[in-house]
C-alpha positions as CSV (number, residue, x, y, z in Angstrom):
1,M,-19.7,-83.0,-111.9
2,F,-20.2,-86.0,-109.5
3,K,-17.8,-88.0,-111.7
4,N,-15.0,-85.4,-111.4
5,R,-15.6,-85.1,-107.7
6,Y,-15.4,-88.8,-107.3
7,L,-12.1,-88.9,-109.2
8,C,-10.7,-86.1,-107.0
9,D,-11.8,-88.0,-103.8
10,C,-10.2,-91.2,-105.2
11,S,-7.0,-89.4,-106.0
12,A,-6.8,-87.8,-102.6
13,A,-7.3,-91.2,-101.0
14,A,-4.6,-92.7,-103.1
15,V,-2.2,-89.9,-102.1
16,L,-2.9,-90.5,-98.4
17,A,-2.4,-94.2,-98.8
18,L,0.9,-93.7,-100.5
19,A,2.0,-91.2,-97.8
20,A,1.1,-93.7,-95.1
21,A,3.0,-96.4,-96.8
22,S,6.0,-94.1,-97.1
23,V,5.9,-93.4,-93.4
24,C,5.7,-97.1,-92.6
25,A,8.6,-97.8,-94.9
26,A,10.6,-95.0,-93.4
27,Q,10.3,-96.3,-89.9
28,P,13.6,-97.9,-88.7
29,A,13.8,-101.6,-88.1
30,Y,14.0,-102.9,-84.6
31,P,16.4,-103.4,-83.0
32,L,19.1,-101.2,-84.4
33,R,21.5,-101.3,-81.4
34,P,22.3,-103.4,-78.4
35,L,19.7,-104.2,-75.8
36,R,20.1,-104.6,-72.0
37,I,18.4,-107.1,-69.7
38,V,18.5,-105.6,-66.2
39,T,18.3,-108.0,-63.2
40,G,17.9,-106.8,-59.7
41,F,19.9,-109.7,-58.3
42,P,23.7,-110.3,-58.1
43,P,25.5,-112.6,-60.6
44,G,25.3,-116.4,-60.0
45,G,21.7,-117.0,-58.9
46,N,18.8,-118.5,-60.9
47,T,17.6,-115.1,-62.3
48,D,21.1,-114.3,-63.5
49,I,21.5,-117.7,-65.1
50,I,18.1,-117.3,-66.9
51,A,18.9,-113.7,-68.0
52,R,22.3,-114.7,-69.5
53,A,20.9,-117.7,-71.3
54,M,18.1,-115.7,-72.8
55,A,20.5,-112.9,-73.7
56,Q,22.7,-115.2,-75.6
57,K,19.8,-116.6,-77.6
58,L,18.2,-113.2,-78.2
59,T,21.6,-112.0,-79.5
60,E,21.6,-114.8,-82.1
61,R,18.0,-114.2,-83.2
62,L,17.8,-110.4,-83.1
63,G,21.2,-109.7,-84.7
64,Q,22.1,-107.3,-82.0
65,Q,24.1,-107.8,-78.8
66,V,21.9,-108.3,-75.7
67,I,23.8,-107.8,-72.5
68,V,22.9,-108.5,-68.9
69,E,23.3,-105.7,-66.4
70,N,23.1,-106.6,-62.7
71,R,21.7,-103.9,-60.5
72,P,21.2,-105.7,-57.1
73,G,20.0,-104.2,-53.9
74,A,16.8,-103.7,-51.8
75,G,15.5,-107.1,-52.7
76,S,15.7,-106.4,-56.4
77,M,13.9,-103.1,-56.1
78,I,16.9,-101.0,-57.3
79,G,17.0,-102.8,-60.7
80,T,13.2,-102.8,-61.0
81,D,12.9,-99.1,-60.3
82,Y,15.7,-98.4,-62.8
83,V,13.8,-100.1,-65.6
84,A,10.4,-98.5,-64.6
85,K,12.0,-95.1,-65.2
86,A,14.0,-96.1,-68.3
87,T,13.3,-94.8,-71.8
88,P,10.4,-96.9,-73.2
89,D,12.0,-97.8,-76.5
90,G,12.4,-101.6,-76.3
91,Y,16.1,-101.5,-75.6
92,T,15.9,-101.8,-71.8
93,L,14.3,-104.9,-70.4
94,L,13.8,-106.3,-66.9
95,L,14.2,-109.8,-65.7
96,V,11.4,-109.7,-63.2
97,S,10.8,-112.2,-60.4
98,G,8.0,-113.1,-58.0
99,A,9.7,-110.7,-55.5
100,V,7.9,-107.8,-57.1
101,T,4.5,-109.3,-56.2
102,T,5.3,-109.7,-52.5
103,Q,6.9,-106.3,-52.3
104,A,3.8,-104.7,-53.6
105,A,1.8,-106.5,-50.9
106,V,3.9,-105.8,-47.8
107,L,5.8,-102.6,-48.4
108,K,4.0,-99.5,-47.4
109,K,5.6,-97.5,-50.2
110,L,7.3,-98.6,-53.4
111,P,9.3,-96.3,-55.7
112,F,7.3,-97.7,-58.7
113,D,3.9,-99.1,-59.4
114,P,4.2,-102.8,-60.6
115,L,0.8,-102.7,-62.3
116,R,1.1,-99.2,-63.9
117,D,4.8,-98.8,-64.7
118,F,5.6,-101.9,-66.8
119,A,4.7,-103.5,-70.2
120,W,4.8,-107.2,-69.6
121,I,6.5,-109.3,-72.3
122,S,6.3,-113.0,-71.2
123,N,6.9,-115.2,-68.3
124,A,9.7,-117.6,-68.8
125,V,10.0,-120.0,-65.8
126,S,7.7,-120.9,-62.9
127,Y,9.1,-122.2,-59.7
128,P,7.2,-124.3,-57.1
129,F,8.5,-124.6,-53.6
130,A,8.8,-127.6,-51.3
131,V,7.7,-128.0,-47.7
132,I,10.7,-129.7,-46.1
133,V,11.6,-131.2,-42.7
134,K,14.4,-133.2,-41.0
135,P,14.3,-137.0,-41.8
136,N,13.5,-137.7,-38.1
137,A,10.6,-135.2,-37.9
138,P,7.4,-136.7,-36.4
139,M,5.3,-135.5,-39.4
140,K,5.4,-137.8,-42.5
141,N,3.0,-135.8,-44.7
142,I,1.0,-132.6,-44.9
143,G,-2.0,-134.1,-43.1
144,E,0.2,-135.0,-40.1
145,L,1.9,-131.6,-40.2
146,I,-1.6,-129.9,-39.9
147,A,-2.6,-132.3,-37.1
148,I,0.5,-131.6,-35.0
149,A,0.2,-127.9,-35.6
150,K,-3.4,-127.9,-34.5
151,K,-2.6,-129.9,-31.4
152,S,0.2,-127.5,-30.3
153,P,-0.5,-124.0,-31.7
154,G,2.6,-121.9,-32.1
155,K,5.0,-124.8,-31.1
156,L,6.2,-125.6,-34.6
157,N,8.5,-123.0,-36.2
158,Y,9.6,-122.3,-39.7
159,A,12.4,-120.2,-41.2
160,S,12.3,-117.8,-44.1
161,V,14.8,-115.4,-45.8
162,G,13.0,-112.4,-44.3
163,I,9.7,-110.8,-43.4
164,G,7.6,-110.3,-46.5
165,S,9.5,-112.7,-48.7
166,V,7.6,-115.1,-50.8
167,L,8.7,-118.0,-48.7
168,H,7.4,-116.2,-45.6
169,L,4.0,-115.5,-47.2
170,A,3.8,-119.0,-48.6
171,A,4.0,-120.3,-45.0
172,E,1.4,-117.8,-43.8
173,L,-1.0,-118.7,-46.7
174,F,-0.6,-122.3,-45.5
175,N,-1.4,-121.3,-41.9
176,V,-4.5,-119.4,-43.0
177,M,-5.8,-122.1,-45.3
178,A,-5.0,-125.0,-42.8
179,G,-6.3,-123.1,-39.8
180,V,-3.1,-123.5,-37.9
181,D,-0.5,-121.4,-36.1
182,T,3.2,-121.9,-36.7
183,T,5.9,-119.4,-35.6
184,H,7.9,-117.5,-38.1
185,I,11.7,-117.2,-37.6
186,P,13.0,-114.7,-40.2
187,Y,16.7,-114.6,-41.3
188,K,18.6,-112.1,-43.4
189,G,18.6,-114.3,-46.5
190,G,20.8,-116.7,-48.4
191,A,21.3,-120.3,-47.1
192,E,20.6,-119.5,-43.4
193,P,17.1,-121.1,-43.2
194,M,18.3,-124.3,-44.8
195,L,21.3,-124.4,-42.4
196,E,19.0,-123.9,-39.4
197,L,16.8,-126.8,-40.6
198,L,19.8,-129.0,-41.1
199,S,21.0,-128.2,-37.6
200,G,17.7,-129.1,-36.1
201,R,16.9,-125.6,-34.7
202,I,14.0,-125.2,-37.1
203,D,11.0,-127.6,-37.6
204,L,10.2,-126.9,-41.3
205,V,11.0,-124.6,-44.2
206,F,9.2,-123.6,-47.4
207,E,12.1,-123.7,-49.8
208,T,12.9,-123.4,-53.5
209,L,13.4,-126.8,-55.2
210,T,16.9,-125.7,-56.4
211,S,18.1,-125.3,-52.8
212,A,16.3,-128.4,-51.6
213,F,17.4,-130.9,-54.3
214,P,20.9,-131.8,-53.1
215,H,19.8,-132.3,-49.5
216,V,16.6,-134.3,-50.4
217,H,18.6,-136.6,-52.6
218,S,21.3,-137.0,-50.0
219,G,18.7,-137.9,-47.4
220,K,19.6,-135.0,-45.1
221,I,16.1,-133.6,-45.4
222,R,12.7,-134.9,-46.4
223,A,10.2,-133.2,-48.7
224,L,6.6,-133.5,-47.4
225,A,5.1,-131.9,-50.5
226,V,5.5,-129.4,-53.3
227,T,3.5,-126.2,-53.5
228,S,2.5,-126.4,-57.2
229,L,-0.9,-127.9,-58.3
230,Q,0.9,-130.6,-60.2
231,R,3.8,-132.8,-59.0
232,S,7.3,-131.6,-59.8
233,Q,9.2,-133.3,-62.6
234,Q,12.3,-133.2,-60.3
235,L,10.5,-134.8,-57.3
236,P,7.8,-137.0,-59.0
237,D,7.2,-139.1,-55.9
238,V,6.5,-136.2,-53.6
239,P,2.8,-135.2,-53.4
240,T,1.4,-131.7,-53.7
241,V,0.1,-129.6,-50.7
242,A,-3.1,-129.3,-52.7
243,Q,-3.8,-133.0,-52.4
244,T,-4.4,-132.4,-48.7
245,L,-5.3,-128.7,-48.7
246,P,-7.3,-128.1,-51.9
247,G,-6.6,-124.9,-53.7
248,Y,-3.2,-124.2,-52.1
249,E,-0.8,-123.1,-54.8
250,V,2.4,-121.1,-54.4
251,G,5.4,-120.4,-56.5
252,S,7.6,-117.8,-57.9
253,F,8.5,-116.9,-61.5
254,S,11.1,-115.3,-63.7
255,G,9.8,-113.3,-66.7
256,F,10.5,-110.3,-68.7
257,A,9.0,-106.7,-68.8
258,A,9.8,-103.3,-70.2
259,P,8.9,-99.7,-69.3
260,R,5.2,-99.1,-69.6
261,A,5.0,-97.1,-72.8
262,T,7.3,-99.4,-74.9
263,P,5.7,-99.7,-78.4
264,A,3.3,-102.6,-78.7
265,D,5.0,-103.9,-81.9
266,R,8.3,-104.2,-80.1
267,I,6.7,-106.0,-77.2
268,A,5.1,-108.4,-79.7
269,R,8.4,-109.0,-81.4
270,L,10.2,-109.7,-78.1
271,N,7.4,-112.0,-77.0
272,G,7.6,-114.0,-80.2
273,E,11.4,-114.4,-80.0
274,M,11.3,-115.4,-76.3
275,R,8.6,-118.0,-76.8
276,A,10.7,-119.5,-79.6
277,I,13.8,-119.6,-77.4
278,L,11.9,-121.2,-74.5
279,A,10.9,-124.0,-76.9
280,L,14.5,-124.9,-77.6
281,P,15.5,-128.3,-76.1
282,D,18.8,-127.0,-74.6
283,I,17.0,-124.1,-72.9
284,R,14.2,-126.2,-71.6
285,K,16.7,-128.7,-70.1
286,R,18.8,-126.0,-68.6
287,F,15.9,-124.2,-66.9
288,T,14.3,-127.4,-65.8
289,D,17.5,-128.4,-64.1
290,L,17.2,-125.2,-62.1
291,G,14.0,-126.6,-60.6
292,G,11.6,-124.7,-62.8
293,T,8.9,-125.3,-65.3
294,I,9.0,-123.6,-68.7
295,S,5.8,-121.5,-68.9
296,P,5.8,-118.8,-71.6
297,T,2.8,-116.5,-71.8
298,T,1.3,-113.7,-73.9
299,P,1.9,-110.2,-72.6
300,D,-1.7,-110.0,-71.4
301,E,-1.5,-113.4,-69.6
302,F,1.7,-112.4,-67.8
303,G,0.2,-109.1,-66.7
304,R,-2.9,-110.8,-65.4
305,H,-0.8,-113.3,-63.5
306,V,1.3,-110.6,-61.8
307,A,-1.9,-108.8,-60.8
308,S,-3.5,-111.9,-59.4
309,E,-0.3,-112.7,-57.4
310,I,-0.3,-109.2,-55.9
311,A,-3.9,-109.5,-54.9
312,K,-3.3,-112.9,-53.3
313,W,-0.4,-111.7,-51.2
314,Q,-2.2,-108.5,-50.3
315,K,-5.0,-110.6,-48.8
316,I,-2.6,-112.6,-46.7
317,A,-0.6,-109.5,-45.7
318,R,-3.8,-107.9,-44.4
319,A,-5.0,-111.1,-42.7
320,K,-1.7,-111.6,-40.8
321,K,-0.9,-107.8,-40.4
322,I,2.4,-108.0,-42.3
323,E,3.7,-104.6,-43.3
324,I,7.2,-103.2,-43.9
325,Q,7.7,-99.4,-43.5
């Protein structure tokens, strides 16, 4: 009796195993149709360049066309919100930048939740900034900048591309950590802060390396320091802010995400393909030439980084009472 019952149980288990295997075998391969990488910025900028380079390589590796769709507006929020609400099937991806972390910190209301509404795939490139001044500026290094700012609170001014931008918050983090007071002059974006510095109307700017490179090399401006913990490959002779102000670290990033409920196996597939692409010599050179550092991550690592950046900027926004309605 027990023998027959055992045989029945084994037969039932075998049937279930075969059924499960049939279901797995019946699941369609991924991807079966073209994918989209949505970017919240217009064509031509760093994020667009990265999106298109990655799309080309992904097309080759996945065997399906990967297209880039620009949905600019509201500081990239239009494109970000579009992906947050897209079907979570692995066919709509987001080229996400550090802008999402500052928006989460300073905007009173967002149309999406950056920590709840996305499945993170991988970071791609990290960008340090540079603290730059005119060649004839009285400060020659970060220590002298801090000394001058302490001697004359509020006298030194700096420009940014707008209230709540990462470059604005980078300067305010510096103010808090250094115990100084410099005056913020916000502009509408683009190249205005750099032009104001070149004209002599602004004392200093926290700027992306991409924008700073040509002017540093031409001698029109001087880089006091970079904001990463390690020196930049592009400006190896320029020290870091952290060498004078321990713990100071600021940068931005370009990475990839998908809608929150995207299947984990598809996220894993995309992560593996992206990490392989980021290891290619031509991609590494191209992205490094943009002023970035190749920095792929696991999905969990990328998610933790985004969360930590949001927490950092929220702390600064509260301390300096920065909020946008």
